[in-house]
PDB file of N, CA, C and O in Angstrom:
ATOM      1  N   MET A   1      70.260 170.249 212.107  1.00  0.00           N
ATOM      2  CA  MET A   1      70.688 169.537 210.912  1.00  0.00           C
ATOM      3  C   MET A   1      69.970 168.188 210.845  1.00  0.00           C
ATOM      4  O   MET A   1      69.929 167.455 211.832  1.00  0.00           O
ATOM      5  N   THR A   2      69.413 167.869 209.695  1.00  0.00           N
ATOM      6  CA  THR A   2      68.681 166.612 209.558  1.00  0.00           C
ATOM      7  C   THR A   2      69.622 165.492 209.155  1.00  0.00           C
ATOM      8  O   THR A   2      70.638 165.712 208.497  1.00  0.00           O
ATOM      9  N   LYS A   3      69.260 164.294 209.563  1.00  0.00           N
ATOM     10  CA  LYS A   3      70.037 163.104 209.212  1.00  0.00           C
ATOM     11  C   LYS A   3      69.821 162.776 207.742  1.00  0.00           C
ATOM     12  O   LYS A   3      68.698 162.847 207.243  1.00  0.00           O
ATOM     13  N   LYS A   4      70.895 162.416 207.050  1.00  0.00           N
ATOM     14  CA  LYS A   4      70.788 162.025 205.638  1.00  0.00           C
ATOM     15  C   LYS A   4      69.934 160.775 205.516  1.00  0.00           C
ATOM     16  O   LYS A   4      69.996 159.877 206.355  1.00  0.00           O
ATOM     17  N   SER A   5      69.158 160.736 204.487  1.00  0.00           N
ATOM     18  CA  SER A   5      68.382 159.527 204.214  1.00  0.00           C
ATOM     19  C   SER A   5      69.332 158.415 203.771  1.00  0.00           C
ATOM     20  O   SER A   5      70.473 158.669 203.383  1.00  0.00           O
ATOM     21  N   ASP A   6      68.849 157.207 203.836  1.00  0.00           N
ATOM     22  CA  ASP A   6      69.664 156.073 203.390  1.00  0.00           C
ATOM     23  C   ASP A   6      70.086 156.241 201.938  1.00  0.00           C
ATOM     24  O   ASP A   6      71.220 155.923 201.579  1.00  0.00           O
ATOM     25  N   LEU A   7      69.175 156.744 201.096  1.00  0.00           N
ATOM     26  CA  LEU A   7      69.490 156.949 199.684  1.00  0.00           C
ATOM     27  C   LEU A   7      70.585 157.995 199.516  1.00  0.00           C
ATOM     28  O   LEU A   7      71.528 157.792 198.751  1.00  0.00           O
ATOM     29  N   GLU A   8      70.465 159.116 200.228  1.00  0.00           N
ATOM     30  CA  GLU A   8      71.498 160.153 200.129  1.00  0.00           C
ATOM     31  C   GLU A   8      72.851 159.633 200.585  1.00  0.00           C
ATOM     32  O   GLU A   8      73.872 159.947 199.973  1.00  0.00           O
ATOM     33  N   ALA A   9      72.873 158.846 201.645  1.00  0.00           N
ATOM     34  CA  ALA A   9      74.128 158.273 202.146  1.00  0.00           C
ATOM     35  C   ALA A   9      74.716 157.314 201.111  1.00  0.00           C
ATOM     36  O   ALA A   9      75.920 157.327 200.852  1.00  0.00           O
ATOM     37  N   HIS A  10      73.859 156.489 200.529  1.00  0.00           N
ATOM     38  CA  HIS A  10      74.317 155.538 199.507  1.00  0.00           C
ATOM     39  C   HIS A  10      74.888 156.276 198.299  1.00  0.00           C
ATOM     40  O   HIS A  10      75.963 155.933 197.807  1.00  0.00           O
ATOM     41  N   LEU A  11      74.163 157.292 197.822  1.00  0.00           N
ATOM     42  CA  LEU A  11      74.641 158.043 196.666  1.00  0.00           C
ATOM     43  C   LEU A  11      75.954 158.748 196.975  1.00  0.00           C
ATOM     44  O   LEU A  11      76.823 158.845 196.109  1.00  0.00           O
ATOM     45  N   GLY A  12      76.104 159.231 198.177  1.00  0.00           N
ATOM     46  CA  GLY A  12      77.380 159.831 198.582  1.00  0.00           C
ATOM     47  C   GLY A  12      78.511 158.825 198.513  1.00  0.00           C
ATOM     48  O   GLY A  12      79.608 159.146 198.055  1.00  0.00           O
ATOM     49  N   ASN A  13      78.249 157.613 198.964  1.00  0.00           N
ATOM     50  CA  ASN A  13      79.261 156.549 198.887  1.00  0.00           C
ATOM     51  C   ASN A  13      79.603 156.205 197.440  1.00  0.00           C
ATOM     52  O   ASN A  13      80.766 155.970 197.112  1.00  0.00           O
ATOM     53  N   VAL A  14      78.591 156.175 196.580  1.00  0.00           N
ATOM     54  CA  VAL A  14      78.808 155.871 195.164  1.00  0.00           C
ATOM     55  C   VAL A  14      79.671 156.952 194.524  1.00  0.00           C
ATOM     56  O   VAL A  14      80.633 156.636 193.823  1.00  0.00           O
ATOM     57  N   VAL A  15      79.346 158.214 194.753  1.00  0.00           N
ATOM     58  CA  VAL A  15      80.115 159.323 194.184  1.00  0.00           C
ATOM     59  C   VAL A  15      81.557 159.265 194.672  1.00  0.00           C
ATOM     60  O   VAL A  15      82.485 159.440 193.882  1.00  0.00           O
ATOM     61  N   GLU A  16      81.750 159.027 195.938  1.00  0.00           N
ATOM     62  CA  GLU A  16      83.102 158.951 196.493  1.00  0.00           C
ATOM     63  C   GLU A  16      83.896 157.810 195.852  1.00  0.00           C
ATOM     64  O   GLU A  16      85.068 157.983 195.518  1.00  0.00           O
ATOM     65  N   ALA A  17      83.268 156.650 195.679  1.00  0.00           N
ATOM     66  CA  ALA A  17      83.948 155.513 195.067  1.00  0.00           C
ATOM     67  C   ALA A  17      84.326 155.805 193.613  1.00  0.00           C
ATOM     68  O   ALA A  17      85.406 155.418 193.164  1.00  0.00           O
ATOM     69  N   ILE A  18      83.440 156.487 192.874  1.00  0.00           N
ATOM     70  CA  ILE A  18      83.762 156.862 191.494  1.00  0.00           C
ATOM     71  C   ILE A  18      84.949 157.819 191.479  1.00  0.00           C
ATOM     72  O   ILE A  18      85.877 157.647 190.689  1.00  0.00           O
ATOM     73  N   GLN A  19      84.920 158.817 192.341  1.00  0.00           N
ATOM     74  CA  GLN A  19      86.005 159.810 192.387  1.00  0.00           C
ATOM     75  C   GLN A  19      87.342 159.180 192.747  1.00  0.00           C
ATOM     76  O   GLN A  19      88.389 159.648 192.301  1.00  0.00           O
ATOM     77  N   GLN A  20      87.314 158.124 193.550  1.00  0.00           N
ATOM     78  CA  GLN A  20      88.552 157.454 193.961  1.00  0.00           C
ATOM     79  C   GLN A  20      88.976 156.354 192.988  1.00  0.00           C
ATOM     80  O   GLN A  20      89.966 155.661 193.224  1.00  0.00           O
ATOM     81  N   GLY A  21      88.233 156.196 191.906  1.00  0.00           N
ATOM     82  CA  GLY A  21      88.576 155.188 190.910  1.00  0.00           C
ATOM     83  C   GLY A  21      88.293 153.768 191.350  1.00  0.00           C
ATOM     84  O   GLY A  21      88.869 152.822 190.812  1.00  0.00           O
ATOM     85  N   GLU A  22      87.412 153.611 192.324  1.00  0.00           N
ATOM     86  CA  GLU A  22      87.089 152.288 192.841  1.00  0.00           C
ATOM     87  C   GLU A  22      85.798 151.727 192.250  1.00  0.00           C
ATOM     88  O   GLU A  22      85.453 150.574 192.506  1.00  0.00           O
ATOM     89  N   LEU A  23      85.092 152.520 191.475  1.00  0.00           N
ATOM     90  CA  LEU A  23      83.820 152.099 190.918  1.00  0.00           C
ATOM     91  C   LEU A  23      83.684 152.653 189.509  1.00  0.00           C
ATOM     92  O   LEU A  23      83.980 153.820 189.252  1.00  0.00           O
ATOM     93  N   VAL A  24      83.237 151.807 188.613  1.00  0.00           N
ATOM     94  CA  VAL A  24      82.949 152.221 187.248  1.00  0.00           C
ATOM     95  C   VAL A  24      81.466 151.996 187.017  1.00  0.00           C
ATOM     96  O   VAL A  24      80.957 150.892 187.213  1.00  0.00           O
ATOM     97  N   ALA A  25      80.780 153.041 186.602  1.00  0.00           N
ATOM     98  CA  ALA A  25      79.346 152.928 186.348  1.00  0.00           C
ATOM     99  C   ALA A  25      79.125 152.427 184.925  1.00  0.00           C
ATOM    100  O   ALA A  25      79.686 152.977 183.978  1.00  0.00           O
ATOM    101  N   PHE A  26      78.315 151.395 184.774  1.00  0.00           N
ATOM    102  CA  PHE A  26      77.930 150.888 183.461  1.00  0.00           C
ATOM    103  C   PHE A  26      76.478 151.273 183.237  1.00  0.00           C
ATOM    104  O   PHE A  26      75.599 150.901 184.014  1.00  0.00           O
ATOM    105  N   LEU A  27      76.238 152.011 182.182  1.00  0.00           N
ATOM    106  CA  LEU A  27      74.893 152.457 181.860  1.00  0.00           C
ATOM    107  C   LEU A  27      74.345 151.607 180.726  1.00  0.00           C
ATOM    108  O   LEU A  27      75.085 151.213 179.824  1.00  0.00           O
ATOM    109  N   GLY A  28      73.085 151.332 180.771  1.00  0.00           N
ATOM    110  CA  GLY A  28      72.453 150.492 179.772  1.00  0.00           C
ATOM    111  C   GLY A  28      72.170 151.229 178.473  1.00  0.00           C
ATOM    112  O   GLY A  28      72.357 152.440 178.364  1.00  0.00           O
ATOM    113  N   ALA A  29      71.718 150.466 177.503  1.00  0.00           N
ATOM    114  CA  ALA A  29      71.361 151.021 176.197  1.00  0.00           C
ATOM    115  C   ALA A  29      70.322 152.118 176.372  1.00  0.00           C
ATOM    116  O   ALA A  29      69.370 151.967 177.139  1.00  0.00           O
ATOM    117  N   GLY A  30      70.506 153.202 175.670  1.00  0.00           N
ATOM    118  CA  GLY A  30      69.554 154.304 175.726  1.00  0.00           C
ATOM    119  C   GLY A  30      69.843 155.325 176.810  1.00  0.00           C
ATOM    120  O   GLY A  30      69.135 156.327 176.904  1.00  0.00           O
ATOM    121  N   ALA A  31      70.863 155.104 177.635  1.00  0.00           N
ATOM    122  CA  ALA A  31      71.175 156.051 178.703  1.00  0.00           C
ATOM    123  C   ALA A  31      71.529 157.428 178.140  1.00  0.00           C
ATOM    124  O   ALA A  31      71.328 158.441 178.810  1.00  0.00           O
ATOM    125  N   ASN A  32      72.047 157.468 176.933  1.00  0.00           N
ATOM    126  CA  ASN A  32      72.426 158.737 176.311  1.00  0.00           C
ATOM    127  C   ASN A  32      71.236 159.500 175.745  1.00  0.00           C
ATOM    128  O   ASN A  32      71.406 160.606 175.232  1.00  0.00           O
ATOM    129  N   LEU A  33      70.049 158.939 175.827  1.00  0.00           N
ATOM    130  CA  LEU A  33      68.870 159.600 175.258  1.00  0.00           C
ATOM    131  C   LEU A  33      68.207 160.587 176.211  1.00  0.00           C
ATOM    132  O   LEU A  33      67.302 161.315 175.804  1.00  0.00           O
ATOM    133  N   CYS A  34      68.635 160.626 177.466  1.00  0.00           N
ATOM    134  CA  CYS A  34      67.919 161.425 178.459  1.00  0.00           C
ATOM    135  C   CYS A  34      67.900 162.919 178.124  1.00  0.00           C
ATOM    136  O   CYS A  34      66.939 163.601 178.482  1.00  0.00           O
ATOM    137  N   SER A  35      68.902 163.440 177.468  1.00  0.00           N
ATOM    138  CA  SER A  35      68.908 164.868 177.129  1.00  0.00           C
ATOM    139  C   SER A  35      68.874 165.110 175.618  1.00  0.00           C
ATOM    140  O   SER A  35      69.021 166.242 175.158  1.00  0.00           O
ATOM    141  N   ARG A  36      68.683 164.060 174.873  1.00  0.00           N
ATOM    142  CA  ARG A  36      68.676 164.184 173.411  1.00  0.00           C
ATOM    143  C   ARG A  36      67.319 164.684 172.923  1.00  0.00           C
ATOM    144  O   ARG A  36      66.286 164.124 173.289  1.00  0.00           O
ATOM    145  N   PRO A  37      67.312 165.732 172.099  1.00  0.00           N
ATOM    146  CA  PRO A  37      66.041 166.241 171.578  1.00  0.00           C
ATOM    147  C   PRO A  37      65.313 165.173 170.758  1.00  0.00           C
ATOM    148  O   PRO A  37      65.934 164.430 169.999  1.00  0.00           O
ATOM    149  N   LYS A  38      64.009 165.109 170.919  1.00  0.00           N
ATOM    150  CA  LYS A  38      63.202 164.115 170.208  1.00  0.00           C
ATOM    151  C   LYS A  38      63.357 164.302 168.695  1.00  0.00           C
ATOM    152  O   LYS A  38      63.284 165.422 168.190  1.00  0.00           O
ATOM    153  N   GLY A  39      63.569 163.214 167.994  1.00  0.00           N
ATOM    154  CA  GLY A  39      63.699 163.243 166.540  1.00  0.00           C
ATOM    155  C   GLY A  39      65.073 163.632 166.034  1.00  0.00           C
ATOM    156  O   GLY A  39      65.288 163.673 164.823  1.00  0.00           O
ATOM    157  N   MET A  40      66.011 163.920 166.928  1.00  0.00           N
ATOM    158  CA  MET A  40      67.357 164.323 166.507  1.00  0.00           C
ATOM    159  C   MET A  40      68.092 163.149 165.871  1.00  0.00           C
ATOM    160  O   MET A  40      68.035 162.028 166.376  1.00  0.00           O
ATOM    161  N   LYS A  41      68.771 163.404 164.780  1.00  0.00           N
ATOM    162  CA  LYS A  41      69.617 162.407 164.133  1.00  0.00           C
ATOM    163  C   LYS A  41      71.074 162.800 164.374  1.00  0.00           C
ATOM    164  O   LYS A  41      71.462 163.944 164.138  1.00  0.00           O
ATOM    165  N   TRP A  42      71.864 161.857 164.839  1.00  0.00           N
ATOM    166  CA  TRP A  42      73.271 162.116 165.139  1.00  0.00           C
ATOM    167  C   TRP A  42      74.098 162.175 163.862  1.00  0.00           C
ATOM    168  O   TRP A  42      73.834 161.442 162.909  1.00  0.00           O
ATOM    169  N   CYS A  43      75.094 163.045 163.846  1.00  0.00           N
ATOM    170  CA  CYS A  43      76.104 163.057 162.784  1.00  0.00           C
ATOM    171  C   CYS A  43      77.450 163.313 163.440  1.00  0.00           C
ATOM    172  O   CYS A  43      77.522 163.941 164.497  1.00  0.00           O
ATOM    173  N   ALA A  44      78.496 162.836 162.827  1.00  0.00           N
ATOM    174  CA  ALA A  44      79.825 162.884 163.427  1.00  0.00           C
ATOM    175  C   ALA A  44      80.327 164.296 163.688  1.00  0.00           C
ATOM    176  O   ALA A  44      81.178 164.492 164.555  1.00  0.00           O
ATOM    177  N   SER A  45      79.821 165.283 162.961  1.00  0.00           N
ATOM    178  CA  SER A  45      80.330 166.655 163.125  1.00  0.00           C
ATOM    179  C   SER A  45      79.798 167.342 164.376  1.00  0.00           C
ATOM    180  O   SER A  45      80.373 168.341 164.809  1.00  0.00           O
ATOM    181  N   GLN A  46      78.729 166.842 164.963  1.00  0.00           N
ATOM    182  CA  GLN A  46      78.206 167.480 166.179  1.00  0.00           C
ATOM    183  C   GLN A  46      78.721 166.722 167.398  1.00  0.00           C
ATOM    184  O   GLN A  46      78.842 165.498 167.372  1.00  0.00           O
ATOM    185  N   LYS A  47      79.015 167.441 168.438  1.00  0.00           N
ATOM    186  CA  LYS A  47      79.621 166.842 169.635  1.00  0.00           C
ATOM    187  C   LYS A  47      78.723 166.929 170.867  1.00  0.00           C
ATOM    188  O   LYS A  47      79.135 166.522 171.953  1.00  0.00           O
ATOM    189  N   GLU A  48      77.501 167.452 170.719  1.00  0.00           N
ATOM    190  CA  GLU A  48      76.642 167.676 171.874  1.00  0.00           C
ATOM    191  C   GLU A  48      75.969 166.400 172.372  1.00  0.00           C
ATOM    192  O   GLU A  48      75.678 166.275 173.562  1.00  0.00           O
ATOM    193  N   GLN A  49      75.722 165.459 171.473  1.00  0.00           N
ATOM    194  CA  GLN A  49      75.013 164.234 171.822  1.00  0.00           C
ATOM    195  C   GLN A  49      75.798 163.018 171.347  1.00  0.00           C
ATOM    196  O   GLN A  49      76.539 163.088 170.367  1.00  0.00           O
ATOM    197  N   LEU A  50      75.629 161.913 172.047  1.00  0.00           N
ATOM    198  CA  LEU A  50      76.268 160.670 171.648  1.00  0.00           C
ATOM    199  C   LEU A  50      75.379 159.928 170.654  1.00  0.00           C
ATOM    200  O   LEU A  50      74.160 160.099 170.663  1.00  0.00           O
ATOM    201  N   PRO A  51      75.983 159.106 169.799  1.00  0.00           N
ATOM    202  CA  PRO A  51      75.178 158.362 168.828  1.00  0.00           C
ATOM    203  C   PRO A  51      74.490 157.153 169.462  1.00  0.00           C
ATOM    204  O   PRO A  51      74.940 156.615 170.474  1.00  0.00           O
ATOM    205  N   LEU A  52      73.402 156.753 168.846  1.00  0.00           N
ATOM    206  CA  LEU A  52      72.784 155.473 169.177  1.00  0.00           C
ATOM    207  C   LEU A  52      73.657 154.369 168.596  1.00  0.00           C
ATOM    208  O   LEU A  52      74.509 154.641 167.750  1.00  0.00           O
ATOM    209  N   GLY A  53      73.464 153.151 169.026  1.00  0.00           N
ATOM    210  CA  GLY A  53      74.262 152.038 168.518  1.00  0.00           C
ATOM    211  C   GLY A  53      74.188 151.905 167.010  1.00  0.00           C
ATOM    212  O   GLY A  53      75.209 151.708 166.351  1.00  0.00           O
ATOM    213  N   GLY A  54      72.986 152.011 166.458  1.00  0.00           N
ATOM    214  CA  GLY A  54      72.810 151.900 165.007  1.00  0.00           C
ATOM    215  C   GLY A  54      73.476 153.044 164.263  1.00  0.00           C
ATOM    216  O   GLY A  54      74.045 152.847 163.189  1.00  0.00           O
ATOM    217  N   GLU A  55      73.406 154.244 164.836  1.00  0.00           N
ATOM    218  CA  GLU A  55      74.044 155.409 164.207  1.00  0.00           C
ATOM    219  C   GLU A  55      75.564 155.256 164.201  1.00  0.00           C
ATOM    220  O   GLU A  55      76.224 155.581 163.214  1.00  0.00           O
ATOM    221  N   LEU A  56      76.104 154.765 165.299  1.00  0.00           N
ATOM    222  CA  LEU A  56      77.555 154.548 165.364  1.00  0.00           C
ATOM    223  C   LEU A  56      77.969 153.432 164.415  1.00  0.00           C
ATOM    224  O   LEU A  56      79.008 153.527 163.760  1.00  0.00           O
ATOM    225  N   ALA A  57      77.169 152.380 164.335  1.00  0.00           N
ATOM    226  CA  ALA A  57      77.461 151.284 163.405  1.00  0.00           C
ATOM    227  C   ALA A  57      77.461 151.788 161.967  1.00  0.00           C
ATOM    228  O   ALA A  57      78.351 151.440 161.192  1.00  0.00           O
ATOM    229  N   ASP A  58      76.469 152.606 161.601  1.00  0.00           N
ATOM    230  CA  ASP A  58      76.422 153.182 160.249  1.00  0.00           C
ATOM    231  C   ASP A  58      77.668 154.005 159.954  1.00  0.00           C
ATOM    232  O   ASP A  58      78.263 153.890 158.883  1.00  0.00           O
ATOM    233  N   TYR A  59      78.052 154.835 160.914  1.00  0.00           N
ATOM    234  CA  TYR A  59      79.226 155.692 160.739  1.00  0.00           C
ATOM    235  C   TYR A  59      80.493 154.846 160.550  1.00  0.00           C
ATOM    236  O   TYR A  59      81.273 155.084 159.628  1.00  0.00           O
ATOM    237  N   LEU A  60      80.686 153.867 161.423  1.00  0.00           N
ATOM    238  CA  LEU A  60      81.883 153.028 161.332  1.00  0.00           C
ATOM    239  C   LEU A  60      81.890 152.207 160.039  1.00  0.00           C
ATOM    240  O   LEU A  60      82.932 152.042 159.404  1.00  0.00           O
ATOM    241  N   ALA A  61      80.725 151.700 159.662  1.00  0.00           N
ATOM    242  CA  ALA A  61      80.638 150.930 158.416  1.00  0.00           C
ATOM    243  C   ALA A  61      81.010 151.797 157.225  1.00  0.00           C
ATOM    244  O   ALA A  61      81.693 151.338 156.308  1.00  0.00           O
ATOM    245  N   ASP A  62      80.568 153.038 157.235  1.00  0.00           N
ATOM    246  CA  ASP A  62      80.882 153.965 156.150  1.00  0.00           C
ATOM    247  C   ASP A  62      82.374 154.299 156.123  1.00  0.00           C
ATOM    248  O   ASP A  62      83.002 154.256 155.065  1.00  0.00           O
ATOM    249  N   VAL A  63      82.935 154.628 157.276  1.00  0.00           N
ATOM    250  CA  VAL A  63      84.358 155.021 157.363  1.00  0.00           C
ATOM    251  C   VAL A  63      85.277 153.877 156.931  1.00  0.00           C
ATOM    252  O   VAL A  63      86.274 154.103 156.246  1.00  0.00           O
ATOM    253  N   PHE A  64      84.939 152.648 157.333  1.00  0.00           N
ATOM    254  CA  PHE A  64      85.827 151.521 157.066  1.00  0.00           C
ATOM    255  C   PHE A  64      85.377 150.639 155.908  1.00  0.00           C
ATOM    256  O   PHE A  64      85.960 149.581 155.668  1.00  0.00           O
ATOM    257  N   GLY A  65      84.335 151.071 155.186  1.00  0.00           N
ATOM    258  CA  GLY A  65      83.897 150.332 154.007  1.00  0.00           C
ATOM    259  C   GLY A  65      83.291 148.982 154.313  1.00  0.00           C
ATOM    260  O   GLY A  65      83.374 148.062 153.499  1.00  0.00           O
ATOM    261  N   PHE A  66      82.685 148.854 155.473  1.00  0.00           N
ATOM    262  CA  PHE A  66      82.041 147.596 155.859  1.00  0.00           C
ATOM    263  C   PHE A  66      80.717 147.460 155.129  1.00  0.00           C
ATOM    264  O   PHE A  66      79.897 148.378 155.147  1.00  0.00           O
ATOM    265  N   THR A  67      80.506 146.326 154.491  1.00  0.00           N
ATOM    266  CA  THR A  67      79.235 146.081 153.809  1.00  0.00           C
ATOM    267  C   THR A  67      78.676 144.745 154.278  1.00  0.00           C
ATOM    268  O   THR A  67      79.393 143.922 154.848  1.00  0.00           O
ATOM    269  N   GLY A  68      77.444 144.551 154.040  1.00  0.00           N
ATOM    270  CA  GLY A  68      76.827 143.277 154.390  1.00  0.00           C
ATOM    271  C   GLY A  68      75.502 143.466 155.082  1.00  0.00           C
ATOM    272  O   GLY A  68      75.062 144.586 155.343  1.00  0.00           O
ATOM    273  N   ASP A  69      74.879 142.349 155.371  1.00  0.00           N
ATOM    274  CA  ASP A  69      73.562 142.363 155.998  1.00  0.00           C
ATOM    275  C   ASP A  69      73.587 142.872 157.424  1.00  0.00           C
ATOM    276  O   ASP A  69      72.547 143.274 157.948  1.00  0.00           O
ATOM    277  N   THR A  70      74.744 142.867 158.068  1.00  0.00           N
ATOM    278  CA  THR A  70      74.842 143.263 159.471  1.00  0.00           C
ATOM    279  C   THR A  70      75.425 144.668 159.631  1.00  0.00           C
ATOM    280  O   THR A  70      76.002 144.984 160.672  1.00  0.00           O
ATOM    281  N   ALA A  71      75.279 145.506 158.610  1.00  0.00           N
ATOM    282  CA  ALA A  71      75.891 146.836 158.653  1.00  0.00           C
ATOM    283  C   ALA A  71      75.379 147.687 159.799  1.00  0.00           C
ATOM    284  O   ALA A  71      76.107 148.571 160.251  1.00  0.00           O
ATOM    285  N   LYS A  72      74.164 147.470 160.297  1.00  0.00           N
ATOM    286  CA  LYS A  72      73.652 148.263 161.411  1.00  0.00           C
ATOM    287  C   LYS A  72      73.903 147.607 162.769  1.00  0.00           C
ATOM    288  O   LYS A  72      73.463 148.125 163.796  1.00  0.00           O
ATOM    289  N   ASP A  73      74.598 146.484 162.784  1.00  0.00           N
ATOM    290  CA  ASP A  73      74.885 145.765 164.017  1.00  0.00           C
ATOM    291  C   ASP A  73      76.243 146.240 164.553  1.00  0.00           C
ATOM    292  O   ASP A  73      77.286 145.891 164.000  1.00  0.00           O
ATOM    293  N   LEU A  74      76.226 147.018 165.607  1.00  0.00           N
ATOM    294  CA  LEU A  74      77.456 147.610 166.139  1.00  0.00           C
ATOM    295  C   LEU A  74      78.477 146.559 166.527  1.00  0.00           C
ATOM    296  O   LEU A  74      79.674 146.757 166.323  1.00  0.00           O
ATOM    297  N   THR A  75      78.027 145.452 167.080  1.00  0.00           N
ATOM    298  CA  THR A  75      78.961 144.391 167.464  1.00  0.00           C
ATOM    299  C   THR A  75      79.698 143.845 166.252  1.00  0.00           C
ATOM    300  O   THR A  75      80.913 143.648 166.298  1.00  0.00           O
ATOM    301  N   ARG A  76      78.980 143.603 165.180  1.00  0.00           N
ATOM    302  CA  ARG A  76      79.586 143.069 163.948  1.00  0.00           C
ATOM    303  C   ARG A  76      80.504 144.108 163.285  1.00  0.00           C
ATOM    304  O   ARG A  76      81.609 143.774 162.857  1.00  0.00           O
ATOM    305  N   VAL A  77      80.058 145.334 163.203  1.00  0.00           N
ATOM    306  CA  VAL A  77      80.829 146.373 162.514  1.00  0.00           C
ATOM    307  C   VAL A  77      82.105 146.701 163.283  1.00  0.00           C
ATOM    308  O   VAL A  77      83.177 146.851 162.698  1.00  0.00           O
ATOM    309  N   SER A  78      81.974 146.808 164.581  1.00  0.00           N
ATOM    310  CA  SER A  78      83.161 147.185 165.364  1.00  0.00           C
ATOM    311  C   SER A  78      84.130 146.029 165.480  1.00  0.00           C
ATOM    312  O   SER A  78      85.183 146.166 166.103  1.00  0.00           O
TER     313      SER A  78
END
């Protein structure tokens, strides 16, 4: 049996901490793009992919009647 590499040991510790509720992973902008088909546009009726910030801002602005110059700014809309 081979000894685990430092990376494998670290990742094991990370997974264990997440499973025990001791660690919350924060992913940066664009993390949801890794499996998204190129050129795909998000719509609320599909559940396979998450929206980009601008797409979510557009959706929320539409649902809640938000208007203005900052309609694509998720922070402002939300």
